[in-house]
C-alpha positions as CSV (number, residue, x, y, z in Angstrom):
1,M,10.3,-26.7,23.4
2,P,7.9,-24.1,24.6
3,E,6.4,-21.8,22.0
4,S,6.9,-18.1,22.5
5,D,4.1,-15.7,21.9
6,N,5.0,-13.4,19.4
7,S,1.3,-11.7,19.1
8,Q,2.4,-8.9,21.1
9,P,5.3,-6.6,19.8
10,A,8.2,-5.6,22.1
11,S,7.2,-3.1,24.7
12,G,8.9,0.1,23.6
13,N,9.1,-1.1,19.9
14,W,5.5,-0.3,19.0
15,K,5.5,3.0,21.0
16,T,8.5,4.1,18.7
17,Q,6.9,3.1,15.6
18,A,3.6,4.9,16.5
19,L,5.6,8.0,17.3
20,V,7.4,8.0,13.9
21,V,4.4,7.2,11.8
22,G,2.6,9.9,13.7
23,A,5.3,12.4,13.0
24,V,5.6,11.5,9.2
25,I,1.9,11.8,8.9
26,G,1.9,15.3,10.6
27,A,4.6,16.4,8.6
28,L,2.9,15.5,5.4
29,V,-0.4,17.1,6.5
30,G,1.4,20.4,7.4
31,A,3.3,20.4,4.1
32,G,-0.1,19.7,2.3
33,A,-1.8,22.6,4.2
34,A,1.1,25.0,3.5
35,Y,0.8,24.1,-0.3
36,L,-2.8,24.8,-0.4
37,L,-2.5,28.1,1.4
38,T,0.4,29.2,-0.9
39,Q,-1.8,28.0,-4.0
40,R,-4.6,30.1,-2.8
41,A,-2.6,33.3,-2.1
42,E,-0.9,32.9,-5.6
43,G,-4.4,32.5,-7.4
44,N,-5.4,35.8,-5.7
45,Q,-2.3,37.5,-6.7
46,E,-1.6,38.7,-3.3
47,R,0.5,38.0,-0.2
48,L,-1.0,35.3,2.4
49,R,-2.5,37.0,5.3
50,I,-3.8,35.1,8.3
51,T,-5.7,37.1,10.9
52,A,-5.7,36.2,14.7
53,G,-9.3,35.1,14.2
54,D,-8.2,32.5,11.5
55,G,-5.5,31.4,14.1
56,V,-8.0,31.1,16.9
57,K,-10.3,28.8,14.6
58,L,-7.6,26.7,13.4
59,G,-6.2,26.2,17.1
60,V,-9.7,25.1,18.2
61,L,-10.0,22.8,15.2
62,I,-6.6,21.2,16.0
63,F,-7.4,20.8,19.5
64,G,-10.7,19.2,18.8
65,L,-8.9,16.7,16.3
66,L,-6.3,15.8,19.0
67,R,-9.2,15.2,21.6
68,Q,-10.8,13.0,19.0
69,V,-7.6,11.0,18.5
70,A,-7.2,10.6,22.2
71,Q,-10.5,9.1,22.6
72,L,-9.9,6.5,19.9
73,G,-8.8,3.7,22.1
74,E,-11.7,4.2,24.7
75,G,-14.6,1.6,24.9
76,R,-18.0,2.4,23.7
């Protein structure tokens, strides 16, 4: 009886799992960030204001993070 090699998951299964885990982690991080922003605004007793400059800084930060994640699998 030949042994089957179960060391590799099914072709599409690991991709689906990675997408679901990534989506859940992203949602949790986003909810945490929104919570921190609202807590800061409540502490200052004012409405939350995010300027265009803050948005650009955040966008650059997110693109840098995504670039680093994309490079995780590359050899050294």
